[in-house]
C-alpha positions as CSV (number, residue, x, y, z in Angstrom):
1,X,-24.0,-9.1,-1.8
2,X,-26.4,-7.2,0.4
3,X,-25.7,-3.5,0.8
4,X,-22.7,-3.6,-1.7
5,X,-23.1,-2.4,-5.3
6,X,-20.8,-3.3,-8.2
7,X,-20.8,0.3,-9.4
8,X,-19.5,1.6,-6.1
9,X,-15.8,2.7,-5.8
10,X,-12.9,0.8,-4.2
11,X,-11.3,2.5,-1.3
12,X,-7.5,2.6,-1.0
13,X,-5.3,4.2,1.7
14,X,-1.8,4.7,2.9
15,X,0.1,7.1,5.0
16,X,1.2,9.1,1.9
17,X,2.3,8.5,-1.7
18,X,3.3,4.9,-1.3
19,X,-0.1,3.4,-1.8
20,X,-0.2,4.9,-5.3
21,X,1.9,1.9,-6.3
22,X,-1.2,-0.2,-5.7
23,X,-3.4,2.3,-7.4
24,X,-1.1,2.2,-10.5
25,X,-1.5,-1.5,-10.7
26,X,-5.3,-1.3,-10.2
27,X,-5.5,1.3,-13.0
28,X,-3.7,-1.2,-15.3
29,X,-5.5,-4.4,-14.2
30,X,-9.0,-3.0,-13.3
31,X,-9.5,0.0,-15.6
32,X,-13.3,0.0,-15.1
33,X,-13.0,0.4,-11.3
34,X,-13.5,3.8,-9.6
35,X,-11.0,4.5,-6.9
36,X,-11.2,6.7,-3.8
37,X,-7.7,7.2,-2.3
38,X,-6.8,8.6,1.1
39,X,-3.2,9.6,1.8
40,X,-2.8,10.3,5.5
41,X,0.0,12.8,5.0
42,X,-0.8,14.6,8.2
43,X,0.7,11.5,10.0
44,X,3.3,10.3,7.5
45,X,5.4,8.2,8.1
46,X,3.5,5.5,10.1
47,X,6.6,3.3,10.5
48,X,8.0,4.7,13.8
49,X,4.6,5.4,15.5
50,X,3.1,3.2,18.2
51,X,1.2,0.3,16.7
52,X,-2.0,1.2,18.6
53,X,-1.9,4.7,17.1
54,X,-1.5,3.3,13.6
55,X,-4.4,0.9,14.2
56,X,-6.6,3.8,15.2
57,X,-5.7,5.7,12.0
58,X,-6.4,2.7,9.8
59,X,-9.7,1.9,11.5
60,X,-10.9,5.5,11.1
61,X,-9.8,5.9,7.5
62,X,-11.5,2.6,6.7
63,X,-14.7,3.8,8.4
64,X,-14.6,7.0,6.2
65,X,-14.1,5.0,3.0
66,X,-17.0,2.6,3.9
67,X,-19.5,4.8,5.6
68,X,-18.9,8.2,3.9
69,X,-17.4,7.4,0.5
70,X,-19.6,4.4,0.0
71,X,-16.9,2.0,-1.1
72,X,-17.6,-1.7,-1.9
73,X,-14.1,-2.9,-0.9
74,X,-11.1,-1.4,1.0
75,X,-7.5,-2.0,0.2
76,X,-5.0,-1.2,3.0
77,X,-2.2,-0.2,0.7
78,X,0.1,0.1,3.7
79,X,2.0,-2.8,5.2
80,X,1.9,-1.6,8.8
81,X,-1.9,-1.0,8.6
82,X,-2.4,-4.4,7.0
83,X,-0.4,-5.9,9.9
84,X,-2.1,-4.3,12.8
85,X,-5.6,-3.3,11.7
86,X,-6.9,-5.6,9.0
87,X,-8.5,-8.1,11.4
88,X,-10.2,-5.5,13.5
89,X,-11.6,-3.7,10.4
90,X,-12.9,-7.0,9.0
91,X,-14.6,-7.7,12.4
92,X,-16.3,-4.3,12.4
93,X,-17.4,-4.6,8.7
94,X,-17.9,-8.4,8.1
95,X,-19.8,-7.8,4.9
96,X,-17.0,-5.8,3.3
97,X,-14.0,-7.2,1.4
98,X,-10.9,-5.9,3.3
99,X,-7.5,-6.6,1.6
100,X,-4.0,-6.0,2.8
101,X,-0.7,-6.1,1.0
102,X,1.3,-8.5,3.3
103,X,-0.3,-11.8,2.3
104,X,-0.1,-11.3,-1.5
105,X,3.5,-10.2,-1.3
106,X,4.6,-13.0,1.0
107,X,2.9,-15.7,-1.2
108,X,4.6,-14.3,-4.3
109,X,8.0,-14.4,-2.5
110,X,7.6,-18.0,-1.5
111,X,6.8,-19.0,-5.1
112,X,9.8,-17.2,-6.3
113,X,12.3,-18.4,-3.6
114,X,11.3,-22.1,-3.7
115,X,11.8,-22.4,0.0
116,X,15.2,-20.5,0.1
117,X,15.8,-17.6,2.5
118,X,13.7,-14.5,2.0
119,X,14.6,-11.0,3.1
120,X,12.0,-8.3,3.9
121,X,12.7,-4.5,3.8
122,X,10.0,-2.7,5.8
123,X,9.3,0.1,8.2
124,X,10.2,-0.2,11.9
125,X,6.5,-0.7,12.8
126,X,6.0,-3.5,10.3
127,X,9.2,-5.3,11.5
128,X,8.0,-4.9,15.1
129,X,4.6,-6.4,14.2
130,X,6.3,-9.6,13.0
131,X,3.5,-9.9,10.3
132,X,5.7,-10.9,7.4
133,X,7.5,-13.5,9.5
134,X,4.2,-15.1,10.5
135,X,2.8,-15.2,7.0
136,X,6.1,-16.5,5.4
137,X,6.4,-19.2,8.1
138,X,2.8,-20.4,7.4
139,X,3.4,-20.4,3.6
140,X,6.9,-21.9,3.7
141,X,7.6,-23.7,7.1
142,X,11.3,-23.8,8.0
143,X,12.4,-21.1,5.5
144,X,14.7,-18.5,6.9
145,X,13.4,-14.9,7.0
146,X,15.4,-11.7,7.6
147,X,13.4,-8.5,8.3
148,X,15.3,-5.2,8.1
149,X,13.8,-1.8,9.2
150,X,14.5,1.0,6.8
151,X,13.5,4.3,8.5
152,X,15.2,6.5,5.9
153,X,13.3,5.2,2.9
154,X,9.8,6.8,3.3
155,X,11.2,10.4,3.9
156,X,13.3,10.0,0.7
157,X,10.3,8.9,-1.3
158,X,8.0,11.6,0.1
159,X,10.7,14.2,-0.8
160,X,11.2,12.9,-4.3
161,X,14.8,11.9,-3.7
162,X,14.5,8.3,-4.9
163,X,17.6,8.3,-7.0
164,X,19.8,10.5,-4.9
165,X,23.2,9.7,-3.4
166,X,21.5,9.5,0.0
167,X,19.0,6.9,-1.4
168,X,21.8,4.8,-2.8
169,X,23.8,4.9,0.5
170,X,20.7,3.9,2.4
171,X,19.9,1.1,-0.1
172,X,23.4,-0.3,0.2
173,X,23.3,-0.2,4.0
174,X,19.9,-1.9,4.4
175,X,20.5,-4.5,1.7
176,X,23.8,-5.5,3.3
177,X,21.9,-6.4,6.4
178,X,19.0,-8.0,4.6
179,X,21.1,-10.2,2.3
180,X,23.6,-11.3,4.9
181,X,21.8,-14.6,5.5
182,X,22.0,-15.6,1.9
183,X,18.5,-14.5,0.7
184,X,18.3,-13.6,-3.0
185,X,14.5,-12.7,-2.9
186,X,13.6,-9.4,-1.2
187,X,10.1,-8.3,-0.4
188,X,9.5,-4.6,-0.6
189,X,7.5,-4.5,2.6
190,X,6.3,-0.9,2.4
191,X,4.3,0.5,-0.5
192,X,6.7,3.5,-0.7
193,X,9.6,1.3,-1.5
194,X,8.8,0.4,-5.2
195,X,9.6,4.0,-6.0
196,X,13.2,3.2,-4.9
197,X,13.4,0.1,-7.1
198,X,16.0,1.4,-9.6
199,X,18.2,2.5,-6.8
200,X,17.7,-0.8,-4.9
201,X,18.5,-2.8,-8.0
202,X,21.6,-0.8,-8.6
203,X,22.7,-1.4,-5.0
204,X,21.9,-5.2,-5.0
205,X,23.2,-6.3,-8.4
206,X,21.7,-8.7,-10.9
207,X,21.4,-11.8,-8.6
208,X,18.7,-10.4,-6.4
209,X,15.0,-10.5,-7.2
210,X,12.6,-7.9,-5.7
211,X,8.9,-8.6,-5.0
212,X,6.5,-5.7,-5.2
213,X,3.3,-6.6,-3.4
214,X,1.3,-3.9,-5.3
215,X,0.7,-6.0,-8.4
216,X,-0.1,-9.1,-6.4
217,X,-2.6,-7.1,-4.3
218,X,-4.3,-5.7,-7.4
219,X,-4.6,-9.3,-8.8
220,X,-6.0,-10.6,-5.6
221,X,-8.5,-7.7,-5.5
222,X,-9.6,-8.6,-9.1
223,X,-10.3,-12.2,-8.0
224,X,-12.2,-11.1,-4.9
225,X,-14.4,-8.7,-6.7
226,X,-15.2,-11.3,-9.4
227,X,-15.9,-14.0,-6.8
228,X,-18.3,-11.8,-4.9
229,X,-20.0,-10.4,-8.1
230,X,-18.8,-6.9,-7.3
231,X,-16.7,-6.1,-10.3
232,X,-17.6,-3.0,-12.2
233,X,-19.8,-3.8,-15.3
234,X,-18.5,-3.4,-18.8
235,X,-19.9,-0.4,-20.6
236,X,-18.5,-0.1,-24.2
237,X,-19.3,3.6,-24.6
238,X,-18.7,4.7,-21.0
239,X,-16.1,7.4,-20.2
240,X,-13.1,6.4,-18.0
241,X,-14.1,6.3,-14.3
242,X,-13.6,9.5,-12.3
243,X,-11.3,8.8,-9.3
244,X,-11.1,10.8,-6.1
245,X,-7.9,11.5,-4.2
246,X,-7.7,12.9,-0.6
247,X,-4.8,14.1,1.5
248,X,-5.0,14.9,5.2
249,X,-2.0,17.2,4.9
250,X,-1.3,19.8,2.2
251,X,-3.3,18.7,-0.9
252,X,-1.1,20.8,-3.3
253,X,2.1,19.0,-2.1
254,X,0.4,15.6,-2.5
255,X,-1.0,16.5,-5.9
256,X,2.6,17.2,-7.2
257,X,3.8,13.8,-6.1
258,X,0.8,12.0,-7.2
259,X,0.9,13.5,-10.7
260,X,4.5,12.4,-11.1
261,X,3.5,8.8,-10.4
262,X,0.0,8.7,-12.0
263,X,-0.1,11.5,-14.5
264,X,-3.3,13.6,-14.8
265,X,-5.4,10.9,-13.2
266,X,-4.4,12.4,-9.8
267,X,-4.2,16.1,-10.8
268,X,-7.0,17.1,-8.5
269,X,-6.7,16.4,-4.7
270,X,-9.2,17.3,-2.0
271,X,-8.3,17.9,1.6
272,X,-9.6,15.8,4.5
273,X,-9.4,17.1,8.0
274,X,-8.9,15.0,11.1
275,X,-11.6,16.1,13.7
276,X,-11.0,14.1,16.8
277,X,-11.2,10.5,15.4
278,X,-13.2,11.3,12.2
279,X,-12.3,12.5,8.7
280,X,-14.2,15.3,7.2
281,X,-13.7,16.6,3.6
282,X,-13.4,20.4,3.5
283,X,-14.0,20.8,-0.2
284,X,-10.7,22.4,-1.1
285,X,-9.1,21.3,-4.4
286,X,-5.5,21.3,-5.6
287,X,-4.9,21.5,-9.4
């Protein structure tokens, strides 16, 4: 592929910690791949923001990953970014594999549900975009879809309160609405939500299956890289790849959360500054 190298990194981004669910699956399924991650914590959460504003954030982060970080592929590990910005980023960078999380998650839910109703828990912005409804309708025409906005979930995850009484109350409230139509398959339509899975499972009971798009996205990425001859080469004696993590907010705060989810893989986080519509690394590190 002209201009793209198999030894280049894969870029991944989200508004905060949520995209690390995709990174975690990539580390498991694609251990040779080097990752550059951007958490746009200066703007988290994206869910209640105007869709045009989110599109701008996603376009500019993608441009940083492609033009400055030299990535060979970009994963929008953010449902609302996938919904509103993937097409425009693909159009601006037609040579670059650009993956989102909505398609892989929707396809997995259809396989699991067998055409029965499907529920989607998502941010307000993702629900407003209608992206899951469109993909699910294309994959399973006629199947009923219920989309429920869950504005309390991202702040709970970012604050580390995923198994608190507040999280359980929110899970019970949102699941009640989501499952009202008879769905027993629920898509976690925000990459922050898998961190709440123990609480969600407790609130839902044993008859409800949850679909985490992170693993499906990592598997799709593996297929795309292999098909385009971009997979990192095997090196028997090579050390593990060195990953790079950036946060646009406080890197120390991000490092604490990232280390909880990924261990020492993410113990060093650099700061990125928004300067007008561009991202600039300032070289500060958090340990």
